[in-house]
Structure formats: C-alpha cells, structure tokens
C-alpha positions in Angstrom: 65.8 56.4 -39.8 64.0 57.3 -36.6 64.2 61.5 -37.7 62.6 60.3 -41.3 59.6 58.2 -39.6 58.9 61.2 -36.9 58.9 63.6 -39.5 56.2 61.5 -41.3 54.1 60.9 -38.9 54.1 64.9 -37.6 53.1 66.2 -41.1 50.3 62.9 -41.8 48.7 62.9 -38.5 50.0 65.2 -35.6 49.6 68.6 -37.6 46.3 68.1 -38.8 45.4 66.8 -35.2 47.1 70.2 -33.6 45.2 72.3 -36.2 41.7 70.9 -34.6 42.9 71.2 -31.4 44.0 74.9 -31.5 40.3 75.9 -32.9 38.7 74.6 -29.5 39.0 77.6 -27.1 39.1 75.7 -24.3 40.8 78.2 -22.1 42.3 77.3 -18.2 39.3 77.5 -15.6 40.9 81.0 -14.5 39.9 82.6 -17.5 36.7 80.7 -18.3 34.9 79.9 -15.1 31.8 78.6 -16.6 34.4 76.0 -18.6 32.1 73.2 -17.6 29.0 74.4 -19.1 30.9 75.9 -22.2 31.8 72.3 -23.3 35.2 73.2 -24.5 37.6 71.1 -22.2 35.6 68.3 -22.8 35.7 68.9 -26.6 39.6 69.4 -26.5 40.0 66.3 -24.1 37.5 64.2 -26.3 39.6 65.1 -29.7 42.9 64.7 -28.4 41.8 61.4 -27.1 40.3 60.7 -30.3 43.4 61.3 -32.4 45.7 59.2 -29.7 43.1 56.2 -29.9 43.3 56.2 -33.7 46.8 56.2 -33.9 48.3 52.8 -35.3 52.0 51.0 -34.3 51.7 51.6 -30.5 51.4 47.9 -28.9 49.0 48.2 -26.2 48.2 51.5 -25.9 45.5 52.4 -23.4 44.0 56.1 -23.8 41.5 57.0 -20.8 40.0 60.3 -20.0 39.8 60.6 -16.2 37.7 63.1 -14.7 37.0 63.5 -10.8 34.0 65.6 -9.9 33.8 69.3 -10.2 37.7 69.5 -12.0 39.0 69.5 -15.4 39.5 66.0 -17.2 43.2 64.6 -17.6 44.1 62.3 -20.1 45.9 59.4 -19.1 47.8 57.2 -21.7 49.6 53.9 -20.6 52.0 52.0 -22.7 53.4 48.7 -21.7 57.1 47.8 -21.9 58.2 47.0 -25.4 60.8 44.1 -26.3 61.5 43.8 -22.8 62.7 46.9 -21.8 62.9 48.2 -18.3 62.1 50.9 -16.5 59.1 53.6 -15.8 58.9 56.6 -17.6 56.4 59.8 -17.0 55.8 62.3 -19.4 53.8 65.5 -18.8 52.1 68.0 -20.3 48.9 70.0 -20.4 46.2 71.0 -22.7 44.3 74.0 -21.2 45.1 77.4 -22.7 45.8 80.6 -22.1 43.2 83.4 -23.2 42.7 85.2 -26.8 45.1 88.3 -25.9 44.9 91.0 -28.2 47.5 91.9 -31.1 47.4 89.0 -33.4 48.6 90.4 -36.7 46.8 90.6 -39.9 45.8 86.6 -41.1 46.5 85.1 -37.4 44.0 84.3 -34.7 44.0 82.4 -31.5 41.3 79.7 -32.4 42.2 79.4 -36.3 45.8 77.7 -36.8 47.9 78.9 -39.5 50.7 77.0 -40.9 53.3 79.6 -42.2 56.8 77.6 -43.3 58.1 76.3 -40.3 55.6 78.0 -37.7 51.9 76.9 -36.8 50.3 79.9 -35.0 47.6 79.6 -32.8 46.7 79.6 -29.2 48.2 76.3 -27.2 49.9 75.2 -30.2 53.3 75.2 -28.5 51.9 75.6 -25.0 51.3 72.9 -24.9 49.0 70.9 -27.1 51.8 69.6 -28.8 53.3 67.7 -25.7 51.0 64.8 -26.1 52.1 64.1 -29.8 55.6 64.6 -29.1 55.3 61.8 -26.5 53.5 59.7 -28.9 55.9 60.3 -31.7 59.0 59.0 -29.6 57.2 56.1 -28.5 55.8 55.3 -31.9 59.2 55.7 -33.5 61.4 53.4 -31.0 58.6 50.5 -31.5 58.8 51.1 -35.5 62.4 50.5 -35.4 62.2 47.4 -32.7 64.0 49.4 -29.7 63.3 48.5 -26.6 61.5 50.9 -24.1 60.3 51.0 -20.7 56.7 51.3 -19.5 55.6 55.0 -20.2 52.7 56.6 -18.7 51.3 60.0 -20.1 49.7 62.6 -17.9 48.3 65.6 -19.7 46.4 67.8 -17.4 44.0 70.5 -17.9 44.7 73.0 -15.3 48.2 74.2 -15.5 47.8 77.8 -16.8 45.7 78.4 -13.8 48.3 77.3 -11.2 47.2 73.2 -11.6 44.9 73.4 -8.5 43.0 70.2 -10.1 46.5 68.5 -10.3 47.3 67.1 -6.5 43.9 65.2 -6.4 44.4 63.5 -10.0 48.0 62.6 -8.7 46.6 61.2 -5.7 43.9 59.4 -7.6 46.3 57.9 -10.3 49.2 57.5 -7.6 48.9 53.3 -8.2 49.3 54.0 -11.8 52.1 56.5 -11.5 54.1 54.3 -9.4 57.7 55.6 -8.6 59.1 57.2 -12.0 62.7 56.4 -13.2 62.5 59.2 -15.3 59.9 62.3 -15.9 59.9 63.9 -19.1 58.1 67.3 -18.6 57.4 68.4 -22.3 56.1 72.3 -21.5 59.3 74.7 -21.2 61.5 76.7 -23.1 64.4 76.4 -25.4 67.3 79.1 -25.7 67.3 78.5 -29.7 65.8 76.3 -32.0 69.2 75.0 -33.2 69.8 72.5 -30.0 68.2 70.3 -27.2 67.3 72.7 -24.2 66.9 71.6 -20.8 65.7 73.3 -17.8 67.4 73.3 -14.5 65.4 75.6 -12.6 61.7 77.1 -12.6 60.8 80.2 -10.8 57.6 80.1 -8.2 54.5 81.7 -8.9 52.7 84.3 -6.6 49.4 85.5 -8.5 46.8 87.8 -6.5 44.2 90.6 -6.9 45.3 94.0 -5.0 42.1 96.1 -4.8 42.1 99.8 -3.2 38.6 101.3 -2.3 37.7 105.1 -1.3 34.3 105.9 -2.0 31.1 103.9 -2.4 30.6 105.3 -5.7 32.4 107.3 -8.5 32.1 111.0 -7.9 32.6 114.3 -10.3 36.4 114.5 -10.2 36.1 118.3 -10.1 33.8 118.4 -6.9 35.9 115.6 -5.4 39.6 116.1 -6.6 41.7 117.4 -3.8 39.3 116.3 -1.5 38.9 112.4 -2.0 42.2 110.7 -2.8 42.7 108.9 -6.2 42.2 105.1 -5.9 45.4 104.7 -8.3 47.4 107.2 -6.7 46.9 105.0 -3.6 47.5 101.7 -5.7 50.7 103.2 -7.1 52.1 103.5 -3.3 51.0 100.1 -2.0 53.2 99.2 -5.0 56.4 100.9 -3.6 56.4 98.7 -0.8 56.8 95.9 -2.8 58.9 97.0 -6.1 61.4 99.8 -6.6 60.0 101.2 -9.5 63.1 102.8 -10.6 64.6 99.1 -11.4 62.2 96.7 -10.7 63.8 95.4 -7.6 61.7 93.6 -5.1 61.6 93.3 -1.4 63.9 91.8 0.5 61.5 89.0 1.9 60.9 87.8 -1.8 65.0 87.2 -2.5 67.2 84.1 -1.9 70.4 82.7 -2.4 71.4 81.8 -6.1 73.4 78.6 -6.1 77.0 78.9 -7.7 76.6 75.9 -10.0 73.7 78.0 -11.9 75.7 81.2 -12.3 78.0 79.2 -13.9 75.3 77.3 -16.0 74.0 80.5 -17.3 77.1 82.6 -17.8 78.0 79.9 -20.5 74.5 80.3 -21.9 74.6 84.0 -22.1 78.0 83.7 -23.7 76.3 81.6 -26.4 73.3 83.6 -26.7 74.7 87.1 -26.6 72.2 89.8 -27.0 69.7 87.5 -28.5 68.9 86.8 -24.9 67.6 90.3 -24.8 66.9 90.8 -28.6 64.1 88.1 -28.8 61.8 90.2 -27.4 59.2 92.9 -29.4 60.5 95.8 -28.0 58.6 99.3 -29.2 60.5 102.1 -30.5 63.7 102.8 -27.8 62.6 100.4 -25.1 65.6 99.2 -23.3 65.6 95.9 -21.2 66.1 96.2 -17.2 69.5 94.7 -17.9 71.6 95.0 -21.0 74.3 92.4 -20.1 73.0 89.1 -21.4 74.3 87.0 -18.3 72.6 89.7 -15.7 69.6 89.5 -17.8 69.6 85.7 -17.8 70.1 85.5 -14.2 67.5 87.9 -13.5 64.9 86.2 -15.5 65.6 82.7 -13.5 66.7 83.5 -10.0 65.3 87.0 -9.0 62.0 87.9 -7.9 59.7 90.2 -10.6 56.5 91.6 -10.8 53.9 92.2 -13.8 50.8 93.9 -13.3 48.8 91.7 -15.8 45.0 93.3 -15.4 43.4 96.7 -14.5 40.1 96.5 -13.0 37.6 99.3 -12.2 38.8 101.7 -15.1 37.1 101.9 -18.5 38.8 102.0 -21.5 40.2 105.8 -22.3 37.5 105.9 -25.1 34.8 105.6 -22.8 36.4 107.3 -19.5 34.5 110.5 -18.1 35.6 113.3 -15.6 34.9 111.1 -12.9 37.1 110.2 -9.9 36.6 106.2 -9.5 35.5 104.4 -6.2 38.0 101.8 -6.1 41.1 100.3 -8.5 42.1 96.5 -9.0 45.2 95.5 -10.2 46.3 91.6 -10.9 49.6 91.0 -9.4 51.6 88.2 -10.8 55.1 87.7 -8.5 57.5 85.3 -10.2 59.8 83.7 -7.4 63.2 82.3 -7.1 63.0 78.5 -7.3 64.0 78.0 -3.9 61.4 80.7 -2.3 58.5 78.9 -0.9 55.5 80.5 -2.2 53.0 80.5 0.5 55.7 82.2 3.2 56.1 85.1 -0.1 52.4 85.4 0.1 52.1 86.0 3.6 54.5 88.7 3.7 53.3 90.5 0.5 49.6 90.6 1.8 51.1 92.0 5.0 53.1 94.7 3.4 49.9 95.6 1.1 47.8 95.3 3.5 49.1 97.2 6.7 48.4 100.8 7.4 46.3 101.1 4.3 47.2 104.8 3.1 44.5 107.3 3.7 42.6 104.7 5.5 41.0 102.8 2.6 39.8 99.5 2.0 42.9 97.5 0.6 42.9 93.8 0.4 45.5 91.4 -1.5 43.5 88.5 -2.4 45.8 85.4 -3.3 45.6 83.1 -5.8 47.4 79.8 -5.6 50.7 80.3 -4.6 53.4 77.8 -6.5 56.8 77.2 -5.1 59.2 76.7 -8.0 61.5 73.9 -8.5 65.5 73.2 -9.0 67.1 69.9 -10.3 68.6 68.5 -7.2 69.5 65.2 -9.4 71.7 65.6 -12.1 72.0 61.9 -13.5 75.1 61.5 -15.5 73.3 58.8 -17.8 71.0 61.6 -18.4 73.5 64.6 -19.2 75.3 62.0 -21.6 71.8 60.6 -23.2 70.7 64.5 -23.6 74.0 65.4 -25.3 74.1 62.6 -27.6 70.4 63.3 -28.5 70.8 66.8 -29.4 73.9 66.0 -31.4 72.1 63.5 -33.3 69.1 65.4 -34.2 70.0 69.3 -34.0 73.7 69.0 -35.3 74.9 70.8 -31.6 75.5 69.7 -28.0 72.7 70.4 -25.7 72.2 73.1 -23.2 70.8 73.3 -19.8 69.5 76.8 -17.9 66.9 77.9 -15.5 64.1 79.4 -16.7 61.6 82.4 -15.9 58.4 80.4 -16.1 56.3 78.0 -13.6 55.4 74.3 -13.7 53.8 73.4 -10.7 53.6 69.9 -11.7 57.6 69.7 -11.1 57.5 71.2 -7.6 54.6 68.2 -6.7 56.6 65.5 -8.2 60.0 66.6 -7.0 58.5 66.7 -3.5 57.0 62.9 -4.4 60.2 61.5 -5.8 63.3 63.1 -4.7 65.6 60.8 -6.1 63.9 60.9 -9.9 65.8 62.4 -12.6 63.9 65.0 -14.8 64.3 66.0 -18.1 62.4 68.9 -18.3 62.2 70.6 -22.0 60.2 72.5 -24.9 59.9 74.2 -27.6 58.8 77.8 -26.6 61.8 79.7 -28.3 62.4 83.1 -29.6 59.6 85.0 -30.7 57.1 81.6 -30.2 55.0 84.1 -27.5 53.3 81.7 -25.3 50.2 83.5 -23.4 50.6 86.5 -26.0 49.5 87.4 -29.5 50.8 85.2 -32.4 51.8 82.5 -30.4 53.6 79.7 -32.6 55.0 76.1 -32.4 58.3 75.9 -34.2 57.4 72.6 -36.2 61.0 71.4 -36.8 61.7 72.0 -33.4 58.7 69.5 -32.3 59.7 67.1 -34.8 63.9 66.7 -33.0 62.6 66.8 -29.7 60.3 64.2 -30.3 63.3 62.5 -31.7 65.5 63.1 -28.6 62.9 62.1 -26.2 62.8 58.8 -28.1 66.7 58.4 -27.7 66.6 59.0 -24.3 63.9 56.8 -23.3 65.5 54.2 -24.9 69.1 55.3 -22.8 66.9 54.4 -19.4 65.7 51.1 -20.8 69.5 50.4 -21.8 70.7 51.8 -18.5 68.2 48.9 -16.5 69.7 46.4 -18.6 73.1 46.6 -18.1 
C-alpha cells in the first residue's frame, strides 16, 4: 500500500531529519540581517540537501544548492520522468523560518523539536520544512510501486518569510530548468481541519511597512513637556485612524476590491462544514470575541477583505523599565493583508499618501514600505485536477476534498501565475487548527503530512495518465 510505504518513510527518515532541521535557527533575512555571517541558513540548506542525497529509491534524483551572490541559497531537486511518465511538475516550498516569538508553553521551544503524539513541535516544521520531505515521499512512493510520473522539479527557497525578494532572481536564473510546468504543487498553505485534503483557491496580498512619528530630538520629562509637546504615540494613533476604523477594523476604500461570486459560494460551503470552528480555532483570551461571529462572514473577511495588524512597536521600553519620560518618537510595524485581486504596489502608494500627507502637529512622519506582494487567485480550475483531488482525499482521508481562499500570502504563486497563466495549481498544506505558524507552539500534524504526501503522489500520477491518454 502506498500509504504504508509513506508512513514508514516519514517515521524512519523524515521525522528525524525534521528534528535536526528544527534545531537550526535559520531565521529569514528580514529577521536576521546578518544571516550570511551567522551561517544558519547555509547549515539548514546543507542539512536538508544531505538528507535528500542520502535518500534511496528515487531514480535519477539530482540535488543542488544554488546560490546567487548575496542571496539566500535555494534547493533545487530534479527527478526525471519515471516509467515513461509524461508531464512537467514544479513543486514549491521554503526552508527559512519566522523568529522565535514568546509564549511557548513549558517543555516546548522554537529550536528544540518535541514529538507529542501526532504533533511535532518546533519552529519551521510545518512552515515549511516538511514540504521537501512530502514531495520526496510522494515521488518515492510512486517509484516504489512502479507508477509512472512525469519529470519533477522541487524548488525550496530561503526567503519566503521575508517576502521572497530573492525569488525573482532565482526563477530567472533557473528558467531553463523550470521550463513550462503542466502542474504546480505548492506545499505552504493552510487546511481547514485535519480530516480531509484542503486546497487553496486564493491568497491575500501583503503590504508590510514601518510607520514612524517623531516629535522631539530627544526624550523629555513628561511633567515638563506634557501639554506642550504632543505624544508621538497619540499622533500615530491619529494616523492609523486614516487607514483603519478602530471600531470595527474596516480599512480605507482604496484597499478594498470586489469578491467573485464563485468564491462567495465556495466559502459558504466551507462555513457550513466548519461552523463555529472557523473562529474557535484561535486561543482567545478571556471573553474576547471575533470581529465576525458568523462563520461565513469571518471566513470571507479572512480570505477577501483587507486587514491590518500592528506586529511590532519601536521607541518604547518595556513597561517594567519605563520612566516618566515623554518619548521622542514611536515606530510601528504595520502589516496589511490585501484582497487577492488588489495590486499591492498601487495599494502601497495609497497607504503612504494617506499616512504621510498633512502630518498632525507638523510632526516628522514616514511610512517606509517593505516588499509589497500582490495576492493570487486561481484563474485555472482544470477538471481533471479537481477530480483527482477529490479521489485522493477520499482515498487517504476518507472524505471529499474541500477548497477555499486563505488569508496568508505566498509571493511565489503570483510570480508563477503571471509567468504561466494556463498552468493549474495544487496549493495545499498542513497548517490547520492550532498549528500556529509564526507564533508560539507551532506544530506539524504528522498524520496530515503523511496523508498529504500520498495525495500529492496520486495527483502527480494522474497528470501522467492525462498525458498518456
């Protein structure tokens, strides 16, 4: 059985390899500007490459670490067609990681892997270290059972968590090896539960930036200055009101877009399936309520409405060390999520103008934009792929597949969609309820990783059958 082979491969080889990988703090360049000097990114790439090279049972597997000057290394694995299979498959993942974050529960750590039943805890296991192993498990299982598959190229980048600013250079450098894919498999998405195969039909765009407000050259006694010198934090609050309604979280009209009817229908089906789990999957504090209590409204807002998160504050000491000083400036890291069909660069100019124009009290105001990324919406829905996804989900999960838009961003998909507008995408992943990518207590749900590997194998095999018919 394909599933039994994949299960053994994960337990005997890939889980131990992930344990080692989790132990490497290879934070993405945005969070470790000195990544090259620290050497963690190279260590992670070498660790993954070594495990791949040592893997038996995949005919013709070629493992390369490609490194352009000044850019994070990229892993490129190439597997020729097997048993006269046809088709060109591109499989995507990433190996860079988010920073530690606080709040890990006792006994857990971002850089020490802990297996607890079905969960493998640690930073980067689910987002997205598992991807390279899921891809290899799928291909190895096909060859083990003598099932034809087309040529496969696995591309694992090292800059995704920073907006993939290195990736365009690599896709250009590797254009001949990538070729024109007949199928793109992305293994860096979410899943609504762990009970079926989930695929993603859209992803929101990303607009990160730092808003800074400066009122003084240096801090002043709050008693002497209060009432005369405006608080930089208060002025920052005023500026945020220009782009976000604090009462309900609604963002400025220039960040909105239309929602396709087909996506509304798909999300309503998912809302009916998930019910209150759509919002209860988060670890709410006290009696905190979601912005939308209706599951449909919540899922629609998450997938197709813009949102704003203030993910960092600068210029302010920890309260335990704060004196009675009126601070000279306040900085805030703003992360806007944009509707999938909203151009991120145009949105960036809109937000910059809104925040910087006519600064309150004449303060020094700047919004420094960081790597805007336009979202993605699946314009190609191949009938053969839809049928294959459903069959795979029933075969390995026991339930039909589901699809919906997700709130995150994967810049690679927008790049590839622009380059290959007729290529169908299988966008899937293991980031289900409580998996908490980017936050504390991130975990990989091991059974889902195994079943997903088997589903990917089935879909790759079906592509070969489509080309043979």
